[in-house]
C-alpha positions in Angstrom: 115.3 114.5 109.6 115.0 114.5 105.8 111.5 115.9 106.0 112.7 118.8 108.1 115.6 119.5 105.9 113.3 119.8 103.0 110.7 121.8 104.9 113.3 124.2 106.3 114.1 125.2 102.7 117.6 123.6 102.4 118.5 123.3 98.7 117.9 119.7 97.5 121.5 119.5 96.1 122.9 120.3 99.5 120.9 117.8 101.6 123.1 114.7 100.8 126.1 116.6 102.1 124.2 117.8 105.3 123.0 114.2 106.0 126.5 112.9 105.7 127.7 115.5 108.1 124.9 114.6 110.7 125.0 110.9 110.3 128.5 109.4 110.6 130.5 107.4 112.9 132.5 110.4 114.1 129.3 112.0 115.3 128.6 109.3 117.9 131.9 107.5 118.4 132.6 108.8 121.9 131.5 106.3 124.6 130.9 107.1 128.2 132.7 104.0 129.4 133.8 105.2 132.8 130.5 106.6 133.9 128.6 103.7 132.5 130.7 101.1 134.4 130.6 103.1 137.6 126.8 103.3 137.3 126.5 99.6 136.6 128.6 98.9 139.7 126.4 101.1 141.8 129.2 103.7 142.4 127.2 106.5 140.8 123.6 107.4 141.2 121.8 106.9 137.8 120.6 110.0 136.0 118.0 110.2 133.4 120.5 111.7 131.1 122.9 108.7 131.3 123.6 106.9 128.1 126.1 104.7 126.4 127.2 107.2 123.8 128.1 110.9 124.3 125.6 113.0 122.4 127.5 116.3 122.6 128.9 116.3 119.0 125.6 115.1 117.5 123.7 117.9 119.2 126.4 120.5 118.2 126.0 119.5 114.5 122.2 119.8 114.7 122.6 123.3 116.3 125.0 124.3 113.5 122.7 123.0 110.8 119.4 124.4 112.1 120.4 127.2 114.4 117.4 128.7 116.2 114.8 127.7 113.5 111.4 126.7 115.1 109.5 123.7 114.0 106.2 125.7 113.8 107.8 128.3 111.5 108.9 126.0 108.8 107.5 126.9 105.3 106.0 123.5 105.0 104.0 122.2 108.0 105.8 119.4 109.6 105.1 117.0 112.5 107.8 115.0 114.3 107.2 111.7 116.1 108.8 111.2 119.5 108.2 109.0 122.6 107.7 110.2 126.2 110.6 108.5 128.0 108.6 108.3 131.3 105.2 107.1 130.1 106.2 105.4 126.9 103.4 107.2 125.1 103.7 108.7 121.5 104.3 112.4 121.5 103.9 114.2 118.2 105.6 117.6 118.2 104.3 120.5 116.2 106.4 123.3 117.7 109.7 123.8 119.4 113.3 124.5 118.6 114.0 122.4 115.5 117.5 121.2 116.6 116.1 119.9 119.9 113.1 118.3 118.3 115.2 116.5 115.7 117.6 115.3 118.4 114.6 113.9 120.4 113.4 112.0 117.3 116.9 110.5 116.9 117.6 109.7 120.6 117.8 105.9 120.4 118.0 105.1 124.1 120.1 103.8 125.7 122.6 104.7 123.1 121.6 108.3 123.3 120.0 110.1 126.2 116.5 111.7 126.3 116.1 115.5 126.0 113.5 117.6 127.9 111.0 119.5 125.7 107.9 121.1 126.9 108.5 119.6 130.4 108.7 116.0 129.0 111.7 113.8 128.5 111.6 112.6 124.9 113.3 109.8 122.9 113.0 108.3 119.4 109.5 108.0 118.1 110.1 104.4 117.0 109.6 103.2 120.6 105.9 104.2 120.5 105.0 104.2 116.8 107.3 103.1 114.0 104.7 104.1 111.4 102.8 107.1 112.9 99.7 106.9 110.8 97.2 107.7 113.6 98.3 111.4 113.7 98.2 111.5 109.9 94.7 110.2 109.9 93.7 112.9 112.4 94.7 115.6 110.0 92.2 114.3 107.5 94.4 114.6 104.4 93.2 113.9 100.9 96.0 111.3 100.4 98.6 109.5 102.6 101.7 108.0 101.1 103.7 106.0 103.7 107.2 104.4 103.2 108.0 100.9 104.5 111.8 100.4 104.7 113.5 97.1 105.3 117.2 96.3 105.5 119.6 93.5 106.2 121.1 92.7 109.6 124.4 94.2 110.6 127.4 92.0 111.1 127.5 91.5 114.8 130.9 92.4 116.2 129.8 94.1 119.4 126.8 94.8 121.7 125.8 98.0 119.9 125.6 96.2 116.6 123.5 93.4 118.3 121.2 96.1 119.6 120.9 97.7 116.2 119.9 94.3 114.7 117.2 93.9 117.4 115.9 97.4 116.7 115.9 96.8 112.9 113.8 93.6 113.2 111.4 94.8 115.8 110.8 98.0 113.8 110.2 96.0 110.6 107.7 93.7 112.4 105.9 96.7 114.0 105.6 98.5 110.6 103.9 95.5 109.1 101.6 95.0 112.0 100.6 98.6 112.3 100.1 99.0 108.6 97.5 96.2 108.5 95.7 97.3 111.6 95.6 101.0 111.1 94.5 100.9 107.5 91.7 98.5 108.3 90.5 100.6 111.2 90.7 104.1 109.8 89.8 103.1 106.2 91.7 106.1 104.8 93.1 106.5 101.3 96.5 105.2 102.3 99.2 104.0 99.9 102.6 102.4 100.7 106.0 102.6 99.0 108.3 99.7 99.8 112.1 100.2 100.0 114.2 97.1 100.5 117.9 97.4 100.9 119.9 94.2 100.1 122.8 95.6 102.1 123.0 96.7 105.8 122.5 100.4 106.3 123.6 101.6 109.8 122.9 104.8 111.6 126.6 105.9 111.1 127.0 104.7 107.4 127.1 108.2 105.9 129.2 106.9 103.0 126.3 104.7 101.8 124.0 107.7 101.3 124.5 107.6 97.5 123.3 104.0 97.6 120.2 105.0 99.6 119.4 107.8 97.2 119.9 105.5 94.2 117.5 102.9 95.8 115.0 105.7 96.4 115.2 106.8 92.8 114.8 103.2 91.6 111.7 102.7 93.7 110.1 105.9 92.6 110.8 105.1 89.0 109.3 101.6 89.4 106.1 103.2 90.9 106.1 106.3 88.8 102.9 105.5 86.9 101.1 104.5 90.0 102.3 107.7 91.9 101.3 109.9 89.1 97.9 108.4 89.0 97.4 108.9 92.7 98.5 112.5 92.6 96.4 113.2 89.5 93.4 111.7 91.1 93.7 113.7 94.3 
């Protein structure tokens, strides 16, 4: 999301406000209790678009933010990682309506339903590659800088928070595993920045965005000399 906001030309000073508008509890608080329970009871035939949360408001905000912008027309070339919901294979998008592409990359099934793009049902890219370095390697760049983000568990008060904790831990483990394997296999000039949050950061914690930005600034400052050397050498 952040990469596309920057690539689309949004002013940097406006991006925190836009992110808070997109990611907050009000965006995803509506739950499809009735349909969910009827489906579990076998009273309704399951549809591929069934989910726990109602995605309507989330998609509307994405539409309002990006309008009819196309991914392939962004001033900065951008690739978005998603997952084919039917096959489970990674699907890297290079074109398509930006609001739809970004919804797909955030569709954390079963919380949010998949979306059909280019004839395929797509969900969050973390299901197939939490650290999508293979595509980056294929582009043969001079330098790759990847971010590894870790955070604390959420306090578990309901099933959704329990699921969130599970996703946090599996994603963190996958990042570590993929980082070691991919760098050894491809032998590319790849460098990592590590961001560790001592507090839980949830999908809907828009009010914590200042803390996230402050942590990012701190991490960049700590690695400033290293980063400047990398950029100067390349």
